[in-house]
TIBANU-313495 format. One record per residue (C-alpha): residue in one letter; x, y, z. Coordinates in steps of 0.2 Angstrom, whole numbers, padded with zeros to 4 digits, always signed. Example, Ala and Ser with C-alpha at 12.3 -4.5 7.8 and 13.67 -1.06 7.14 Angstrom:
residues 2
A+0062-0022+0039;S+0068-0005+0036;
This chain:
residues 517
M-0376-0511-0050;T-0379-0494-0042;D-0368-0481-0034;I-0379-0479-0019;R-0370-0480-0002;V-0380-0485+0014;L-0375-0482+0032;W-0384-0493+0044;I-0382-0489+0063;D-0389-0502+0075;D-0383-0509+0092;E-0388-0526+0086;I-0381-0524+0068;D-0374-0542+0068;L-0392-0549+0069;L-0396-0538+0053;K-0382-0546+0043;P-0395-0555+0031;H-0402-0538+0027;V-0385-0531+0024;M-0381-0545+0012;F-0398-0543+0003;L-0394-0525-0001;Q-0376-0529-0006;A-0383-0542-0018;K-0395-0528-0025;G-0379-0518-0029;Y-0379-0506-0014;E-0363-0502-0005;V-0367-0505+0014;F-0356-0500+0029;T-0362-0502+0047;L-0360-0495+0065;N-0366-0502+0081;N-0367-0485+0090;G-0371-0467+0086;V-0356-0459+0094;D-0345-0461+0079;A-0359-0457+0066;V-0354-0440+0061;E-0335-0443+0061;T-0338-0459+0050;L-0350-0450+0038;Q-0336-0436+0036;K-0324-0450+0030;Q-0336-0461+0021;P-0351-0450+0014;A-0367-0460+0013;D-0383-0457+0002;I-0395-0463+0015;V-0394-0468+0034;F-0404-0482+0043;L-0404-0477+0061;D-0410-0488+0076;E-0420-0477+0088;Q-0417-0487+0104;M-0398-0488+0107;P-0388-0488+0123;G-0377-0473+0126;L-0381-0460+0112;S-0399-0463+0108;G-0406-0464+0090;M-0414-0447+0092;E-0398-0439+0099;T-0388-0447+0085;L-0401-0440+0072;S-0399-0423+0079;K-0380-0423+0077;I-0382-0430+0059;K-0395-0417+0054;E-0384-0403+0061;A-0369-0409+0051;F-0378-0415+0035;P-0395-0407+0034;T-0400-0414+0017;L-0395-0432+0021;P-0410-0444+0021;V-0412-0453+0038;V-0424-0468+0040;M-0428-0471+0058;V-0430-0489+0063;T-0439-0493+0080;K-0448-0506+0090;S-0459-0492+0098;E-0476-0488+0091;E-0478-0473+0103;E-0485-0458+0094;R-0474-0447+0104;I-0459-0455+0097;M-0466-0454+0079;D-0470-0436+0082;E-0452-0432+0088;A-0444-0441+0074;I-0455-0433+0061;G-0452-0416+0069;S-0433-0419+0068;K-0435-0421+0049;I-0433-0440+0046;S-0436-0446+0029;D-0445-0462+0033;Y-0451-0472+0048;L-0450-0491+0049;L-0456-0502+0063;K-0446-0518+0069;P-0445-0531+0064;V-0441-0525+0046;N-0440-0536+0031;P-0428-0534+0017;G-0442-0528+0005;Q-0446-0514+0017;I-0428-0508+0017;L-0427-0509-0002;L-0443-0500-0005;S-0438-0486+0007;I-0421-0484-0003;K-0430-0483-0019;K-0443-0471-0013;L-0431-0459-0006;L-0417-0460-0018;E-0423-0468-0034;S-0441-0462-0036;K-0436-0448-0048;R-0427-0460-0059;L-0441-0473-0059;E-0454-0460-0061;N-0445-0452-0076;E-0442-0470-0084;K-0461-0473-0082;S-0466-0456-0089;T-0454-0458-0104;S-0461-0475-0108;A-0479-0469-0106;Y-0476-0454-0117;Q-0468-0465-0130;Q-0484-0475-0131;E-0495-0460-0132;F-0483-0451-0144;R-0490-0462-0158;E-0508-0459-0153;I-0506-0440-0153;S-0496-0440-0170;A-0510-0451-0178;S-0523-0439-0172;L-0515-0422-0178;S-0525-0414-0192;P-0530-0396-0197;H-0548-0404-0199;L-0551-0407-0181;S-0564-0398-0170;Y-0560-0386-0157;K-0564-0398-0143;E-0552-0411-0152;W-0538-0398-0152;E-0542-0394-0134;N-0539-0413-0129;I-0523-0413-0139;Y-0516-0397-0131;R-0521-0404-0113;K-0511-0420-0117;L-0496-0410-0123;V-0496-0399-0108;F-0498-0414-0096;W-0483-0423-0104;E-0472-0407-0104;M-0475-0405-0086;E-0472-0423-0083;L-0456-0424-0093;S-0449-0407-0088;A-0438-0414-0074;S-0432-0429-0085;D-0413-0430-0088;D-0417-0438-0105;G-0415-0423-0117;S-0420-0433-0132;I-0437-0437-0125;R-0440-0418-0122;E-0434-0414-0139;T-0446-0427-0146;L-0460-0419-0136;Q-0455-0401-0142;S-0455-0407-0160;Q-0472-0415-0158;R-0478-0399-0150;D-0471-0389-0165;E-0480-0400-0177;A-0496-0398-0168;N-0495-0379-0168;L-0491-0380-0187;L-0508-0389-0190;F-0517-0378-0177;G-0512-0363-0187;K-0519-0370-0202;F-0535-0375-0192;V-0537-0356-0187;E-0533-0350-0204;Q-0547-0361-0212;N-0560-0358-0198;Y-0558-0342-0189;R-0569-0331-0200;D-0583-0345-0199;F-0581-0346-0180;L-0584-0327-0179;K-0599-0328-0190;K-0607-0342-0180;G-0604-0332-0164;S-0614-0340-0150;D-0618-0356-0160;N-0600-0363-0159;D-0598-0378-0147;F-0585-0368-0138;E-0583-0350-0132;M-0573-0336-0138;S-0568-0320-0129;H-0584-0310-0134;F-0596-0323-0128;L-0587-0330-0113;L-0595-0320-0099;Q-0612-0321-0106;K-0611-0340-0108;K-0601-0344-0092;L-0601-0330-0080;F-0618-0323-0080;P-0627-0339-0075;L-0617-0339-0059;L-0623-0322-0055;D-0641-0329-0052;A-0635-0339-0037;E-0635-0331-0019;N-0616-0333-0017;P-0604-0319-0022;V-0594-0322-0037;F-0575-0318-0038;F-0570-0316-0056;I-0551-0316-0056;L-0542-0313-0072;I-0523-0316-0073;D-0517-0307-0088;N-0507-0318-0100;L-0509-0334-0090;R-0506-0349-0101;Y-0515-0366-0098;D-0499-0374-0091;H-0497-0359-0079;W-0515-0362-0073;R-0511-0381-0069;V-0497-0375-0058;L-0508-0362-0049;Q-0522-0375-0047;Q-0510-0387-0038;K-0506-0373-0026;M-0524-0368-0023;Q-0530-0386-0019;P-0529-0384+0000;Y-0541-0370-0001;L-0552-0372-0017;K-0560-0387-0026;T-0561-0386-0044;L-0579-0388-0050;S-0575-0386-0069;E-0561-0383-0080;E-0560-0379-0099;T-0552-0368-0112;Y-0559-0355-0123;M-0552-0347-0138;A-0545-0329-0137;I-0548-0318-0152;L-0535-0311-0163;P-0524-0302-0160;S-0521-0312-0144;V-0516-0296-0134;T-0524-0287-0120;Q-0530-0272-0131;Y-0541-0283-0141;A-0544-0299-0132;R-0548-0292-0114;N-0558-0277-0121;S-0568-0290-0131;L-0570-0301-0116;F-0577-0287-0105;A-0588-0279-0118;G-0596-0295-0125;L-0592-0288-0142;M-0578-0289-0155;P-0566-0274-0156;L-0575-0267-0172;E-0592-0268-0163;I-0585-0259-0148;M-0578-0245-0159;R-0595-0243-0167;K-0606-0245-0152;Y-0595-0237-0139;P-0583-0225-0148;Q-0579-0216-0132;Y-0572-0232-0124;W-0561-0238-0139;V-0543-0233-0140;G-0536-0236-0157;E-0520-0245-0162;D-0512-0228-0167;S-0515-0220-0151;D-0502-0217-0137;E-0516-0218-0124;Y-0518-0233-0112;K-0529-0245-0122;N-0538-0254-0108;Q-0544-0239-0097;F-0562-0242-0100;E-0564-0261-0095;K-0576-0257-0081;E-0587-0246-0091;L-0588-0259-0105;L-0592-0272-0092;E-0606-0261-0084;E-0614-0259-0102;Y-0612-0278-0105;L-0621-0282-0089;K-0635-0270-0093;R-0638-0277-0110;H-0641-0294-0102;G-0652-0288-0088;K-0639-0290-0075;N-0642-0274-0065;I-0632-0279-0051;P-0618-0269-0041;F-0600-0275-0044;N-0583-0271-0039;Y-0569-0269-0051;Y-0550-0269-0046;K-0535-0269-0056;V-0519-0275-0047;L-0503-0268-0054;N-0492-0269-0039;Q-0489-0279-0023;S-0495-0265-0011;Y-0512-0263-0020;G-0514-0282-0020;T-0512-0282-0001;K-0524-0268+0001;I-0538-0277-0008;L-0538-0289+0006;D-0545-0275+0017;Y-0560-0275+0005;L-0565-0293+0007;P-0580-0290+0019;K-0587-0278+0006;M-0584-0290-0008;L-0592-0304+0001;K-0608-0293+0001;T-0607-0289-0017;P-0614-0301-0031;L-0599-0299-0043;N-0581-0294-0039;V-0569-0293-0054;I-0550-0292-0050;I-0537-0291-0063;Y-0519-0296-0059;N-0506-0290-0071;F-0490-0298-0064;V-0488-0313-0077;D-0490-0301-0092;M-0478-0288-0084;F-0466-0302-0080;S-0466-0308-0098;H-0462-0291-0105;A-0449-0288-0092;S-0441-0305-0096;T-0437-0298-0113;E-0430-0282-0107;V-0421-0287-0091;E-0406-0299-0094;L-0407-0307-0076;L-0426-0311-0078;R-0422-0317-0096;E-0409-0330-0089;M-0421-0335-0075;A-0435-0339-0088;Y-0424-0347-0101;D-0436-0361-0105;D-0455-0365-0102;A-0451-0376-0086;A-0441-0361-0078;Y-0455-0349-0084;R-0468-0360-0075;S-0458-0361-0060;L-0456-0342-0059;V-0475-0340-0061;G-0478-0353-0047;S-0466-0344-0036;W-0474-0327-0039;F-0491-0335-0034;E-0485-0343-0018;H-0479-0326-0012;S-0493-0315-0020;P-0508-0306-0012;L-0518-0317-0023;L-0514-0332-0014;D-0518-0323+0002;L-0535-0319-0005;I-0538-0337-0009;R-0533-0342+0009;N-0545-0329+0016;L-0559-0336+0004;A-0557-0353+0011;G-0572-0357+0022;E-0583-0343+0014;K-0598-0346+0004;A-0592-0339-0013;T-0589-0344-0031;V-0572-0341-0038;V-0568-0340-0057;I-0550-0340-0063;T-0546-0336-0081;T-0536-0325-0092;D-0537-0314-0108;H-0524-0323-0119;G-0508-0333-0117;S-0490-0332-0124;I-0477-0342-0133;R-0458-0344-0134;I-0453-0337-0151;S-0438-0344-0161;D-0440-0342-0180;P-0439-0324-0188;V-0451-0319-0202;R-0446-0304-0213;I-0458-0290-0215;K-0457-0272-0221;G-0469-0258-0215;D-0469-0239-0213;R-0468-0229-0197;E-0486-0231-0193;T-0485-0250-0193;S-0489-0258-0176;P-0474-0264-0165;N-0480-0281-0159;L-0468-0295-0164;R-0482-0308-0167;Y-0494-0297-0177;K-0493-0282-0188;S-0506-0269-0193;G-0503-0255-0205;R-0505-0248-0223;I-0490-0253-0232;L-0485-0271-0227;D-0473-0282-0237;Y-0471-0300-0232;N-0472-0318-0239;A-0490-0323-0238;K-0486-0341-0236;E-0477-0337-0219;V-0492-0328-0211;F-0511-0327-0209;E-0515-0312-0218;V-0532-0302-0217;R-0532-0289-0230;N-0549-0282-0224;P-0549-0282-0205;E-0568-0280-0205;E-0569-0298-0210;I-0563-0303-0193;F-0572-0288-0184;L-0556-0278-0182;P-0556-0259-0184;K-0545-0251-0198;T-0533-0238-0193;N-0536-0231-0211;L-0544-0237-0227;S-0529-0247-0233;S-0525-0255-0216;S-0522-0274-0215;F-0517-0287-0202;V-0505-0301-0203;F-0502-0314-0189;C-0487-0325-0185;K-0490-0344-0182;Q-0481-0357-0173;N-0465-0350-0165;D-0462-0336-0178;F-0459-0318-0175;F-0458-0302-0186;V-0442-0294-0189;Y-0438-0279-0201;P-0424-0280-0213;N-0414-0266-0205;N-0402-0272-0191;Y-0410-0289-0194;N-0397-0300-0186;Q-0396-0289-0171;Y-0415-0290-0168;V-0416-0308-0171;A-0403-0311-0158;Y-0411-0300-0145;Y-0429-0307-0147;K-0426-0325-0150;N-0431-0336-0136;T-0442-0323-0127;V-0460-0325-0123;Q-0472-0315-0134;H-0491-0315-0138;G-0502-0308-0152;G-0502-0322-0164;I-0509-0339-0168;S-0504-0354-0157;M-0512-0366-0145;E-0503-0357-0130;E-0509-0340-0135;M-0527-0344-0140;M-0532-0359-0130;V-0533-0352-0113;P-0540-0358-0096;Y-0557-0354-0088;A-0560-0363-0071;V-0574-0362-0059;L-0570-0366-0041;Q-0577-0366-0023;P-0569-0363-0006;K-0567-0380+0004;
């Protein structure tokens, strides 16, 4: 039995008694009227979940009744039932925000389908999604292993993101907990995968069957520059793969996706290292040695990504791409809007690089600002806020303006982020780096079993602040906390979004190529 109440308004309601009895037999409570005059008054006394409304009634017409109902109950679903196939009537009804439109004679199956579609679709979709995930849960669990290839990990991560987005609206808390548990297990094994293979990946360089930050542009972007169409390389700082899927849906009216994959962000998975590496085509240690004037060290108070344009220019020259390019870094709404004025110029330039820093700024602000922290209380809410930003951003305005133009659009990022939950104790001196997901310093005291430690940073092509510097990285949902004021800091940072360490969310990040429709 259901708790759904149906109001059916039709001047020939007696002829529809078999339909009413059919719905009652299905467990629906049905009450009827033979005119529209009393509709609003009746609904105030007997609230309904859905209304079936005859379009052609004497006296107060169906359209007039619809207007009165919508004025009093704007969110109430109304299904128009009519004999007319006139397009004018359909347009008027749709314009009046009806929820469905049925042509007489209707059969009981049509009525039942309309109710289920409008009122029970979420429940039915959730039940189907839950059942489907339960079946795939076993397949994913059986495939988890630290000995997988990167492409196999990419496939698992895609599946987990798909199910997280499918089940995020589910009322079944237990199935969401099961998914989170499986995701935690996957990240545990992914951490072991990175520990075991990261050094080898760096040694292989361009011979890996996937891309890392310092080979991404050479392998993926540079070939696009040989075509006639201008390329718009759009990097959204700190964009996770699940965030990309949200943005992709909102871009669909304007852009079609030609290819989509992930690449591995280098460690530490933060802007200073990962984005400089991406734009230089070099690992951080190589940048420091080859272009010392463009490298700002861990111990400096200077802005650490101030030479991206210069590093990209050198990168292009090294690979014989002596082309003009534009470079813009969007740090606020007003500058993002101003960039739209440059579109005619960009359409005449082979390469246009645009950095959008909103998602990264939001992740930091959501730690420090209580209101934002509450708004982004879980990953589903975080995705929603990223989607809301994009819908009202100058970036979407740019995408709209590109629709119909001959251009290639690349959407990517430098690293992702993860929601942290489990504190790991560490000790260090005043020179130790402040990041919660990795630490670099001379005197670090920690439990080696809890971290990925690199005693000689040059093994993974990272510069040393001094001769005895080392790096340690958090895995899974861990974060570093000093013993002083331990409980206070744990309470403050727990359930915030951070980056810099080892997880699928931070290191397996999106790279997509699109074309305007």
